[in-house]
C-alpha positions in Angstrom: 95.7 35.9 125.5 93.1 36.2 122.7 95.6 35.5 120.0 95.1 33.8 116.7 97.8 31.5 115.3 98.0 29.9 111.9 100.0 27.0 110.5 102.2 27.6 107.5 100.9 24.6 105.6 98.5 21.7 106.5 99.8 18.2 106.5 98.1 15.3 104.7 96.1 12.8 106.6 97.9 9.4 106.6 96.5 7.3 103.8 97.3 4.0 105.4 95.0 4.2 108.4 93.4 0.9 109.2 90.0 2.7 109.5 90.2 5.4 107.0 86.9 6.7 105.8 85.1 5.4 102.7 85.3 7.4 99.4 82.8 10.1 98.8 79.5 8.5 97.7 76.0 9.6 96.8 74.5 8.1 99.9 77.0 10.0 102.2 76.1 13.2 100.5 72.4 12.6 100.9 72.9 11.7 104.5 74.8 15.0 105.1 71.9 16.9 103.4 69.3 15.0 105.4 71.0 15.9 108.7 70.8 19.6 108.0 67.3 19.4 106.7 66.0 17.3 109.5 64.8 20.2 111.6 63.2 22.1 108.7 61.1 19.5 106.9 57.9 17.7 108.0 58.4 14.2 109.5 56.6 12.5 106.7 58.9 14.1 104.1 61.9 13.2 106.2 60.8 9.6 106.4 60.5 9.4 102.6 64.0 10.9 102.3 65.4 8.3 104.6 63.7 5.5 102.6 65.3 6.9 99.4 68.6 7.0 101.1 68.4 3.4 102.2 67.4 2.4 98.6 70.5 4.1 97.2 73.0 2.1 99.3 73.7 -1.6 99.9 75.5 -0.8 103.2 74.0 -2.4 106.2 73.7 -1.0 109.7 76.3 -3.5 110.8 78.8 -1.6 108.8 78.1 1.5 110.7 78.0 0.1 114.3 80.8 -0.7 116.7 80.9 -2.1 120.2 81.3 0.4 123.1 84.0 -1.4 125.0 85.0 0.9 127.9 83.4 0.8 131.3 80.4 3.2 131.8 79.6 5.1 134.9 77.2 7.8 136.0 78.8 11.3 136.5 78.2 11.1 140.2 80.1 7.9 140.4 83.1 9.6 138.9 82.8 12.9 140.7 80.6 12.6 143.9 79.9 16.3 143.9 78.7 16.4 140.4 75.0 16.7 141.1 75.3 19.7 143.5 78.0 21.7 141.7 76.9 25.1 140.5 78.0 26.3 137.1 77.6 29.3 134.8 75.6 29.0 131.6 74.9 31.9 129.2 72.0 32.5 126.7 74.7 32.1 124.0 74.8 28.4 124.9 71.4 27.9 123.4 71.9 25.6 120.4 71.8 27.4 117.1 73.3 24.7 114.8 72.9 21.0 114.2 76.7 20.5 114.6 76.7 22.5 117.9 76.8 20.6 121.2 73.3 20.3 122.9 72.7 22.3 126.0 72.5 19.3 128.3 76.0 18.2 127.3 77.3 21.7 127.6 76.0 21.6 131.2 77.9 18.4 131.8 81.1 19.9 130.3 80.7 23.0 132.4 80.3 20.9 135.6 83.4 18.7 134.8 85.4 21.9 134.3 84.2 23.4 137.6 85.2 20.2 139.4 88.6 19.8 137.7 89.7 23.4 138.1 92.2 23.1 135.2 94.9 25.8 134.9 95.7 25.0 131.2 93.1 23.7 128.7 93.5 22.6 125.1 90.5 22.1 122.8 90.5 20.3 119.4 87.6 21.7 117.4 86.4 25.2 118.2 83.5 25.5 115.7 81.3 28.3 116.9 82.8 28.2 120.4 79.9 27.0 122.5 82.0 24.4 124.3 84.9 26.9 124.5 82.6 29.3 126.3 81.4 26.6 128.7 85.0 25.8 129.6 86.0 29.5 130.0 82.9 30.4 132.1 83.5 27.5 134.6 87.3 27.6 135.1 89.4 29.9 137.4 90.0 33.4 136.2 93.7 32.6 135.5 93.0 29.5 133.4 94.4 29.7 129.9 92.5 28.0 127.1 93.8 27.2 123.7 91.4 26.1 121.0 92.2 24.8 117.5 90.0 24.9 114.4 90.5 24.4 110.7 91.2 27.7 108.8 88.1 29.0 106.9 89.9 28.8 103.6 90.4 25.0 103.9 86.7 24.2 104.7 85.9 23.4 101.0 88.9 21.2 100.4 88.7 19.3 103.7 87.0 15.9 103.7 84.9 15.3 106.9 83.8 12.1 108.4 80.5 12.3 106.4 82.5 12.2 103.1 82.1 15.8 102.1 83.6 19.2 102.6 82.3 21.5 105.4 79.2 22.7 103.5 78.6 25.9 105.3 80.4 29.0 106.7 80.6 29.9 110.3 82.4 32.3 112.5 85.1 30.5 114.6 84.4 31.1 118.3 81.5 33.4 117.8 79.8 32.2 121.0 82.6 33.6 123.2 83.6 36.6 121.1 82.7 39.8 122.9 82.2 38.2 126.3 84.3 38.8 129.4 85.8 35.3 129.0 87.3 36.0 125.6 90.6 37.2 127.2 91.2 33.7 128.6 91.1 32.2 125.1 93.7 31.9 122.4 92.8 30.5 118.9 94.9 28.4 116.7 93.8 28.0 113.1 95.4 25.1 111.3 94.7 21.6 110.1 95.1 19.3 113.2 97.5 17.1 111.4 99.9 20.1 111.0 99.7 20.9 114.7 102.9 20.6 116.7 102.2 19.8 120.4 105.8 20.2 121.5 105.3 23.7 123.1 102.5 22.3 125.3 104.1 19.0 126.3 103.2 17.9 129.8 101.3 21.2 130.5 97.6 20.6 129.8 95.3 19.8 132.7 92.4 19.2 130.3 92.3 18.3 126.6 88.9 18.3 125.0 88.6 16.5 121.7 85.6 17.3 119.5 86.9 18.0 116.0 86.9 15.8 112.8 85.4 12.4 113.8 87.3 10.5 111.2 89.4 7.8 112.8 92.7 9.1 111.5 91.9 12.6 112.8 90.5 11.4 116.1 93.6 9.2 116.6 95.9 12.1 115.7 94.3 14.4 118.2 94.4 11.7 120.9 98.1 11.0 120.3 98.8 14.7 120.6 96.6 15.0 123.7 98.5 12.3 125.6 101.8 14.1 124.9 100.3 17.4 126.2 98.8 16.0 129.5 100.0 17.2 132.8 100.6 14.5 135.5 97.0 14.6 136.6 95.6 15.7 133.2 92.3 14.6 131.8 91.3 13.8 128.2 87.6 14.3 127.4 86.2 13.0 124.1 82.8 14.0 122.6 80.8 11.6 120.4 82.2 8.4 121.8 78.6 7.2 121.6 76.4 8.2 118.7 73.1 7.5 116.9 72.2 6.4 113.4 72.2 9.9 112.0 75.9 10.4 112.9 77.7 7.2 111.8 80.9 9.1 111.0 81.5 9.2 114.8 82.4 5.5 114.6 86.0 6.8 114.2 85.9 8.3 117.7 84.5 5.1 119.1 87.3 3.0 117.5 89.9 5.5 118.6 88.8 5.5 122.3 88.4 1.8 122.4 92.0 1.3 121.1 93.3 3.9 123.5 91.7 2.2 126.4 93.2 -1.2 125.4 96.6 0.4 125.4 96.4 2.7 128.4 93.4 1.6 130.4 91.5 4.2 132.5 88.9 5.3 130.1 85.3 5.7 131.3 82.1 6.4 129.3 80.0 9.0 131.1 76.4 7.6 131.2 73.7 9.7 129.8 76.1 11.6 127.5 78.3 11.1 124.5 81.4 11.8 126.5 84.3 9.5 127.4 87.0 10.5 129.9 90.5 9.4 130.8 92.8 10.6 133.5 96.6 10.5 133.1 97.4 9.4 136.6 94.7 6.7 136.5 91.7 6.6 138.7 92.1 6.0 142.4 90.4 2.6 142.3 90.5 -0.3 139.9 87.9 -0.1 137.1 86.5 -3.3 138.5 85.4 -1.5 141.7 82.0 0.1 142.1 83.3 3.6 142.2 86.0 5.4 140.2 87.2 8.8 141.3 89.8 11.2 140.0 92.2 13.2 142.1 90.6 15.3 144.9 89.1 18.6 143.8 88.7 21.9 145.7 85.6 22.3 147.8 82.5 23.6 146.0 82.0 27.4 145.9 
């Protein structure tokens, strides 16, 4: 494994999406800057910055909110062994970037992977590879993981959900590089809209979506995910639920809500920003008190 693939040329994001993101604006740029500065500046200064931001835009909070329509359940209601499952976490999982997944959610992701025991995994959105490492460290030794991220040379021309390019450099997958889990991982570097899922059709036991949160991209990744799922495959979305500092994630919420309306079977995992779907549907109706996926192997 440990191969890097690139796409010949990126495709263009469809312009007719019903929820395409708003044009670049001063308030979006300021919001992006504020997010990166939040951990570096005193609270009083941060508050002044937020007030300035609000004064620069006429956009109300209602424009940045959306209903969370899918059923919500505690992890132990979905996977009864969730609370007692032992997982592997490394010091490299300590959060080192505002865009990186927090440690508590990496723990949830690791536990889900340990319970599902997937043979083939596909990840949309590698970034620095913290989630990739959590998946690799908590799946069987023969699991094959494919992870996709935008090529470094396209970061400045790409428009993210916050209405700007990717305003910093990072090493794709640096969290897992040099670990013993690296051999399980193959990296694809291309614009997600240029990705062809055909070679992976019906093969993926887990597809994890945590890339561009713009509706058109989240929808594109989800459509590809459903094509790639194995009969009992699971889709896991990050950032279904979000806070006021990350309104761009509304695209993920809209996407999952619509997917649930079409396919049913989606569940929000309480206490996290995850939403999950299983291809074969859950064993009980969502109206029941407990929803469980297919049986899993006994705990190690």
